[in-house]
N, CA, C and O atoms as a GROMACS GRO file, in nm:
protein
  380
    1UNK      N    1   1.996   0.480   2.775
    1UNK     CA    2   2.005   0.467   2.633
    1UNK      C    3   1.884   0.391   2.581
    1UNK      O    4   1.852   0.283   2.629
    2UNK      N    5   1.820   0.449   2.482
    2UNK     CA    6   1.702   0.388   2.420
    2UNK      C    7   1.734   0.339   2.279
    2UNK      O    8   1.829   0.386   2.215
    3UNK      N    9   1.654   0.243   2.231
    3UNK     CA   10   1.672   0.194   2.095
    3UNK      C   11   1.578   0.271   2.003
    3UNK      O   12   1.461   0.293   2.034
    4UNK      N   13   1.634   0.314   1.886
    4UNK     CA   14   1.560   0.389   1.789
    4UNK      C   15   1.583   0.335   1.648
    4UNK      O   16   1.679   0.262   1.622
    5UNK      N   17   1.492   0.372   1.560
    5UNK     CA   18   1.510   0.350   1.414
    5UNK      C   19   1.481   0.480   1.343
    5UNK      O   20   1.389   0.554   1.377
    6UNK      N   21   1.563   0.506   1.243
    6UNK     CA   22   1.542   0.621   1.156
    6UNK      C   23   1.518   0.569   1.015
    6UNK      O   24   1.598   0.491   0.962
    7UNK      N   25   1.408   0.612   0.956
    7UNK     CA   26   1.378   0.584   0.815
    7UNK      C   27   1.387   0.715   0.743
    7UNK      O   28   1.309   0.806   0.769
    8UNK      N   29   1.484   0.725   0.650
    8UNK     CA   30   1.501   0.847   0.573
    8UNK      C   31   1.464   0.819   0.426
    8UNK      O   32   1.507   0.719   0.369
    9UNK      N   33   1.387   0.908   0.369
    9UNK     CA   34   1.354   0.900   0.227
    9UNK      C   35   1.445   1.000   0.158
    9UNK      O   36   1.443   1.120   0.186
   10UNK      N   37   1.526   0.947   0.066
   10UNK     CA   38   1.632   1.026   0.000
   10UNK      C   39   1.598   1.047  -0.147
   10UNK      O   40   1.530   0.964  -0.208
   11UNK      N   41   1.644   1.157  -0.202
   11UNK     CA   42   1.623   1.186  -0.343
   11UNK      C   43   1.672   1.070  -0.432
   11UNK      O   44   1.782   1.019  -0.409
   12UNK      N   45   1.597   1.028  -0.531
   12UNK     CA   46   1.633   0.915  -0.612
   12UNK      C   47   1.734   0.949  -0.726
   12UNK      O   48   1.790   0.859  -0.787
   13UNK      N   49   1.755   1.075  -0.752
   13UNK     CA   50   1.841   1.114  -0.869
   13UNK      C   51   1.985   1.138  -0.830
   13UNK      O   52   2.059   1.199  -0.908
   14UNK      N   53   2.030   1.092  -0.714
   14UNK     CA   54   2.170   1.110  -0.672
   14UNK      C   55   2.259   1.008  -0.740
   14UNK      O   56   2.216   0.896  -0.768
   15UNK      N   57   2.383   1.046  -0.768
   15UNK     CA   58   2.479   0.954  -0.825
   15UNK      C   59   2.526   0.857  -0.713
   15UNK      O   60   2.500   0.879  -0.595
   16UNK      N   61   2.593   0.752  -0.754
   16UNK     CA   62   2.641   0.652  -0.656
   16UNK      C   63   2.730   0.715  -0.552
   16UNK      O   64   2.720   0.685  -0.434
   17UNK      N   65   2.820   0.805  -0.597
   17UNK     CA   66   2.913   0.871  -0.504
   17UNK      C   67   2.836   0.962  -0.406
   17UNK      O   68   2.869   0.967  -0.288
   18UNK      N   69   2.737   1.033  -0.456
   18UNK     CA   70   2.657   1.122  -0.372
   18UNK      C   71   2.578   1.040  -0.269
   18UNK      O   72   2.564   1.081  -0.154
   19UNK      N   73   2.527   0.923  -0.311
   19UNK     CA   74   2.458   0.835  -0.217
   19UNK      C   75   2.551   0.792  -0.104
   19UNK      O   76   2.513   0.799   0.013
   20UNK      N   77   2.669   0.749  -0.138
   20UNK     CA   78   2.765   0.703  -0.035
   20UNK      C   79   2.794   0.813   0.065
   20UNK      O   80   2.799   0.789   0.186
   21UNK      N   81   2.815   0.934   0.014
   21UNK     CA   82   2.844   1.047   0.102
   21UNK      C   83   2.725   1.078   0.190
   21UNK      O   84   2.741   1.102   0.309
   22UNK      N   85   2.605   1.078   0.132
   22UNK     CA   86   2.484   1.106   0.211
   22UNK      C   87   2.457   0.999   0.317
   22UNK      O   88   2.421   1.033   0.430
   23UNK      N   89   2.472   0.874   0.283
   23UNK     CA   90   2.449   0.765   0.379
   23UNK      C   91   2.552   0.775   0.495
   23UNK      O   92   2.519   0.747   0.610
   24UNK      N   93   2.673   0.814   0.462
   24UNK     CA   94   2.775   0.835   0.567
   24UNK      C   95   2.735   0.950   0.655
   24UNK      O   96   2.753   0.943   0.776
   25UNK      N   97   2.681   1.056   0.599
   25UNK     CA   98   2.636   1.174   0.677
   25UNK      C   99   2.521   1.135   0.772
   25UNK      O  100   2.515   1.179   0.887
   26UNK      N  101   2.430   1.052   0.722
   26UNK     CA  102   2.318   1.006   0.803
   26UNK      C  103   2.371   0.927   0.923
   26UNK      O  104   2.327   0.950   1.036
   27UNK      N  105   2.464   0.836   0.899
   27UNK     CA  106   2.523   0.753   1.008
   27UNK      C  107   2.606   0.842   1.101
   27UNK      O  108   2.601   0.823   1.223
   28UNK      N  109   2.681   0.936   1.047
   28UNK     CA  110   2.767   1.020   1.130
   28UNK      C  111   2.687   1.111   1.223
   28UNK      O  112   2.734   1.145   1.332
   29UNK      N  113   2.570   1.151   1.181
   29UNK     CA  114   2.484   1.235   1.270
   29UNK      C  115   2.448   1.159   1.398
   29UNK      O  116   2.443   1.219   1.506
   30UNK      N  117   2.424   1.028   1.387
   30UNK     CA  118   2.392   0.950   1.504
   30UNK      C  119   2.517   0.936   1.595
   30UNK      O  120   2.508   0.949   1.718
   31UNK      N  121   2.629   0.911   1.534
   31UNK     CA  122   2.754   0.893   1.609
   31UNK      C  123   2.796   1.022   1.676
   31UNK      O  124   2.846   1.020   1.789
   32UNK      N  125   2.775   1.133   1.609
   32UNK     CA  126   2.813   1.266   1.662
   32UNK      C  127   2.744   1.294   1.795
   32UNK      O  128   2.805   1.354   1.884
   33UNK      N  129   2.619   1.251   1.811
   33UNK     CA  130   2.545   1.276   1.934
   33UNK      C  131   2.542   1.155   2.025
   33UNK      O  132   2.442   1.127   2.091
   34UNK      N  133   2.654   1.082   2.028
   34UNK     CA  134   2.678   0.968   2.123
   34UNK      C  135   2.585   0.852   2.104
   34UNK      O  136   2.548   0.785   2.201
   35UNK      N  137   2.546   0.826   1.979
   35UNK     CA  138   2.466   0.710   1.950
   35UNK      C  139   2.553   0.596   1.898
   35UNK      O  140   2.665   0.619   1.851
   36UNK      N  141   2.505   0.477   1.908
   36UNK     CA  142   2.578   0.359   1.859
   36UNK      C  143   2.489   0.288   1.758
   36UNK      O  144   2.380   0.243   1.792
   37UNK      N  145   2.535   0.278   1.634
   37UNK     CA  146   2.460   0.217   1.528
   37UNK      C  147   2.475   0.066   1.534
   37UNK      O  148   2.586   0.014   1.538
   38UNK      N  149   2.361  -0.005   1.534
   38UNK     CA  150   2.367  -0.151   1.532
   38UNK      C  151   2.348  -0.206   1.391
   38UNK      O  152   2.396  -0.315   1.360
   39UNK      N  153   2.278  -0.128   1.305
   39UNK     CA  154   2.250  -0.173   1.170
   39UNK      C  155   2.212  -0.051   1.085
   39UNK      O  156   2.140   0.038   1.131
   40UNK      N  157   2.260  -0.049   0.961
   40UNK     CA  158   2.218   0.058   0.867
   40UNK      C  159   2.235   0.008   0.725
   40UNK      O  160   2.322  -0.075   0.695
   41UNK      N  161   2.148   0.060   0.637
   41UNK     CA  162   2.158   0.019   0.497
   41UNK      C  163   2.036   0.064   0.418
   41UNK      O  164   1.938   0.113   0.474
   42UNK      N  165   2.043   0.045   0.290
   42UNK     CA  166   1.931   0.080   0.203
   42UNK      C  167   1.820  -0.022   0.221
   42UNK      O  168   1.843  -0.142   0.208
   43UNK      N  169   1.702   0.024   0.252
   43UNK     CA  170   1.586  -0.065   0.272
   43UNK      C  171   1.515  -0.091   0.140
   43UNK      O  172   1.473  -0.204   0.113
   44UNK      N  173   1.501   0.013   0.055
   44UNK     CA  174   1.435   0.000  -0.074
   44UNK      C  175   1.495   0.101  -0.170
   44UNK      O  176   1.510   0.218  -0.135
   45UNK      N  177   1.528   0.060  -0.289
   45UNK     CA  178   1.589   0.144  -0.392
   45UNK      C  179   1.479   0.190  -0.488
   45UNK      O  180   1.406   0.108  -0.544
   46UNK      N  181   1.469   0.322  -0.508
   46UNK     CA  182   1.372   0.384  -0.601
   46UNK      C  183   1.230   0.327  -0.587
   46UNK      O  184   1.172   0.275  -0.682
   47UNK      N  185   1.179   0.338  -0.469
   47UNK     CA  186   1.043   0.294  -0.441
   47UNK      C  187   0.943   0.408  -0.468
   47UNK      O  188   0.968   0.523  -0.436
   48UNK      N  189   0.830   0.372  -0.528
   48UNK     CA  190   0.731   0.473  -0.563
   48UNK      C  191   0.664   0.529  -0.436
   48UNK      O  192   0.623   0.454  -0.348
   49UNK      N  193   0.652   0.660  -0.429
   49UNK     CA  194   0.590   0.726  -0.316
   49UNK      C  195   0.440   0.736  -0.335
   49UNK      O  196   0.392   0.738  -0.448
   50UNK      N  197   0.366   0.741  -0.229
   50UNK     CA  198   0.217   0.753  -0.235
   50UNK      C  199   0.175   0.888  -0.292
   50UNK      O  200   0.073   0.899  -0.359
   51UNK      N  201   0.254   0.989  -0.265
   51UNK     CA  202   0.226   1.124  -0.315
   51UNK      C  203   0.362   1.193  -0.339
   51UNK      O  204   0.460   1.161  -0.271
   52UNK      N  205   0.368   1.287  -0.432
   52UNK     CA  206   0.496   1.356  -0.462
   52UNK      C  207   0.547   1.433  -0.341
   52UNK      O  208   0.470   1.498  -0.270
   53UNK      N  209   0.678   1.425  -0.321
   53UNK     CA  210   0.745   1.504  -0.220
   53UNK      C  211   0.850   1.585  -0.292
   53UNK      O  212   0.940   1.528  -0.353
   54UNK      N  213   0.840   1.715  -0.285
   54UNK     CA  214   0.935   1.805  -0.352
   54UNK      C  215   0.950   1.768  -0.501
   54UNK      O  216   1.060   1.768  -0.556
   55UNK      N  217   0.837   1.737  -0.563
   55UNK     CA  218   0.829   1.701  -0.706
   55UNK      C  219   0.893   1.568  -0.742
   55UNK      O  220   0.916   1.541  -0.860
   56UNK      N  221   0.923   1.485  -0.643
   56UNK     CA  222   0.975   1.353  -0.668
   56UNK      C  223   0.865   1.248  -0.645
   56UNK      O  224   0.795   1.253  -0.544
   57UNK      N  225   0.851   1.153  -0.739
   57UNK     CA  226   0.751   1.047  -0.727
   57UNK      C  227   0.810   0.918  -0.673
   57UNK      O  228   0.737   0.824  -0.640
   58UNK      N  229   0.942   0.912  -0.664
   58UNK     CA  230   1.014   0.795  -0.612
   58UNK      C  231   1.114   0.841  -0.506
   58UNK      O  232   1.148   0.960  -0.500
   59UNK      N  233   1.160   0.750  -0.425
   59UNK     CA  234   1.260   0.780  -0.326
   59UNK      C  235   1.337   0.658  -0.285
   59UNK      O  236   1.290   0.546  -0.304
   60UNK      N  237   1.455   0.677  -0.230
   60UNK     CA  238   1.537   0.572  -0.176
   60UNK      C  239   1.516   0.571  -0.025
   60UNK      O  240   1.532   0.674   0.041
   61UNK      N  241   1.481   0.456   0.030
   61UNK     CA  242   1.458   0.444   0.171
   61UNK      C  243   1.583   0.392   0.239
   61UNK      O  244   1.634   0.286   0.202
   62UNK      N  245   1.634   0.465   0.338
   62UNK     CA  246   1.756   0.428   0.412
   62UNK      C  247   1.716   0.412   0.559
   62UNK      O  248   1.658   0.502   0.619
   63UNK      N  249   1.747   0.293   0.616
   63UNK     CA  250   1.709   0.260   0.750
   63UNK      C  251   1.831   0.247   0.841
   63UNK      O  252   1.931   0.184   0.805
   64UNK      N  253   1.822   0.308   0.960
   64UNK     CA  254   1.931   0.302   1.058
   64UNK      C  255   1.871   0.260   1.194
   64UNK      O  256   1.776   0.322   1.242
   65UNK      N  257   1.924   0.156   1.252
   65UNK     CA  258   1.885   0.112   1.385
   65UNK      C  259   2.001   0.149   1.482
   65UNK      O  260   2.118   0.119   1.455
   66UNK      N  261   1.967   0.213   1.591
   66UNK     CA  262   2.075   0.260   1.681
   66UNK      C  263   2.025   0.277   1.823
   66UNK      O  264   1.904   0.275   1.848
   67UNK      N  265   2.118   0.293   1.916
   67UNK     CA  266   2.086   0.328   2.054
   67UNK      C  267   2.146   0.466   2.080
   67UNK      O  268   2.256   0.497   2.033
   68UNK      N  269   2.074   0.548   2.156
   68UNK     CA  270   2.122   0.684   2.188
   68UNK      C  271   2.049   0.738   2.305
   68UNK      O  272   1.941   0.689   2.338
   69UNK      N  273   2.103   0.839   2.372
   69UNK     CA  274   2.028   0.907   2.478
   69UNK      C  275   1.909   0.979   2.420
   69UNK      O  276   1.915   1.024   2.305
   70UNK      N  277   1.802   0.990   2.493
   70UNK     CA  278   1.680   1.053   2.442
   70UNK      C  279   1.700   1.200   2.407
   70UNK      O  280   1.632   1.252   2.319
   71UNK      N  281   1.791   1.268   2.474
   71UNK     CA  282   1.818   1.408   2.446
   71UNK      C  283   1.883   1.430   2.310
   71UNK      O  284   1.877   1.540   2.255
   72UNK      N  285   1.943   1.327   2.255
   72UNK     CA  286   2.016   1.340   2.126
   72UNK      C  287   1.917   1.336   2.007
   72UNK      O  288   1.952   1.383   1.898
   73UNK      N  289   1.800   1.284   2.024
   73UNK     CA  290   1.708   1.267   1.913
   73UNK      C  291   1.671   1.402   1.847
   73UNK      O  292   1.664   1.412   1.724
   74UNK      N  293   1.648   1.503   1.928
   74UNK     CA  294   1.614   1.635   1.876
   74UNK      C  295   1.726   1.688   1.787
   74UNK      O  296   1.701   1.745   1.681
   75UNK      N  297   1.848   1.669   1.832
   75UNK     CA  298   1.966   1.717   1.754
   75UNK      C  299   1.983   1.637   1.627
   75UNK      O  300   2.012   1.694   1.522
   76UNK      N  301   1.967   1.510   1.633
   76UNK     CA  302   1.978   1.422   1.517
   76UNK      C  303   1.872   1.459   1.411
   76UNK      O  304   1.903   1.471   1.292
   77UNK      N  305   1.750   1.476   1.456
   77UNK     CA  306   1.641   1.516   1.367
   77UNK      C  307   1.668   1.651   1.300
   77UNK      O  308   1.643   1.668   1.181
   78UNK      N  309   1.719   1.747   1.378
   78UNK     CA  310   1.753   1.880   1.324
   78UNK      C  311   1.862   1.870   1.217
   78UNK      O  312   1.858   1.941   1.117
   79UNK      N  313   1.959   1.782   1.239
   79UNK     CA  314   2.067   1.765   1.142
   79UNK      C  315   2.012   1.709   1.011
   79UNK      O  316   2.052   1.754   0.904
   80UNK      N  317   1.924   1.615   1.019
   80UNK     CA  318   1.864   1.559   0.900
   80UNK      C  319   1.779   1.659   0.821
   80UNK      O  320   1.780   1.659   0.698
   81UNK      N  321   1.706   1.743   0.892
   81UNK     CA  322   1.621   1.841   0.826
   81UNK      C  323   1.698   1.946   0.748
   81UNK      O  324   1.646   2.006   0.654
   82UNK      N  325   1.824   1.968   0.789
   82UNK     CA  326   1.908   2.068   0.720
   82UNK      C  327   1.964   2.015   0.589
   82UNK      O  328   2.010   2.093   0.505
   83UNK      N  329   1.961   1.886   0.570
   83UNK     CA  330   2.019   1.827   0.449
   83UNK      C  331   1.914   1.827   0.339
   83UNK      O  332   1.807   1.767   0.354
   84UNK      N  333   1.944   1.894   0.227
   84UNK     CA  334   1.849   1.907   0.118
   84UNK      C  335   1.828   1.778   0.037
   84UNK      O  336   1.732   1.769  -0.039
   85UNK      N  337   1.916   1.679   0.051
   85UNK     CA  338   1.900   1.553  -0.019
   85UNK      C  339   1.807   1.456   0.053
   85UNK      O  340   1.773   1.351  -0.003
   86UNK      N  341   1.767   1.488   0.175
   86UNK     CA  342   1.676   1.404   0.251
   86UNK      C  343   1.535   1.465   0.237
   86UNK      O  344   1.511   1.579   0.276
   87UNK      N  345   1.443   1.386   0.181
   87UNK     CA  346   1.308   1.435   0.158
   87UNK      C  347   1.222   1.426   0.285
   87UNK      O  348   1.150   1.520   0.317
   88UNK      N  349   1.230   1.316   0.355
   88UNK     CA  350   1.150   1.294   0.478
   88UNK      C  351   1.231   1.209   0.575
   88UNK      O  352   1.317   1.131   0.534
   89UNK      N  353   1.202   1.225   0.704
   89UNK     CA  354   1.269   1.146   0.810
   89UNK      C  355   1.165   1.109   0.914
   89UNK      O  356   1.082   1.190   0.955
   90UNK      N  357   1.172   0.982   0.955
   90UNK     CA  358   1.087   0.934   1.064
   90UNK      C  359   1.177   0.868   1.166
   90UNK      O  360   1.252   0.776   1.132
   91UNK      N  361   1.171   0.914   1.290
   91UNK     CA  362   1.245   0.856   1.399
   91UNK      C  363   1.147   0.789   1.491
   91UNK      O  364   1.054   0.853   1.541
   92UNK      N  365   1.168   0.658   1.515
   92UNK     CA  366   1.076   0.584   1.603
   92UNK      C  367   1.151   0.522   1.717
   92UNK      O  368   1.265   0.477   1.702
   93UNK      N  369   1.086   0.519   1.833
   93UNK     CA  370   1.139   0.459   1.952
   93UNK      C  371   1.100   0.311   1.951
   93UNK      O  372   0.981   0.278   1.939
   94UNK      N  373   1.197   0.223   1.963
   94UNK     CA  374   1.171   0.077   1.962
   94UNK      C  375   1.149   0.031   2.104
   94UNK      O  376   1.220   0.075   2.194
   95UNK      N  377   1.055  -0.055   2.125
   95UNK     CA  378   1.028  -0.106   2.261
   95UNK      C  379   1.090  -0.241   2.284
   95UNK      O  380   1.077  -0.298   2.392
   0.00000   0.00000   0.00000
C-alpha cells in the first residue's frame, strides 16, 4: 500500500448540494478500489485558474490524502475522468 494525494479541480458553479454529492463521489472512488482515506476536504474555494479550463476561469480545489494499492490508481483516475463536474485531476505518490 502506497500513500497518494489527489487534487481535483471542480466546477465553481455547483450548488452546495451538488458539491456535497460530488465530494462524496470523489471519496467513494478511492474506497471502492480498496483505498483508505486519511484526510479529505476543500483546499481552496473559487480560486482563480492560470488559464481557462472548459471556459471556467475559477475552480474549487478538493484534496484527498489516502493509501491504496498501486494497481488501483489507474481505476481511480478513470473514474474521475468520467465525471463531467471535475475539470482536472492530479494524482501524486507521496514518499
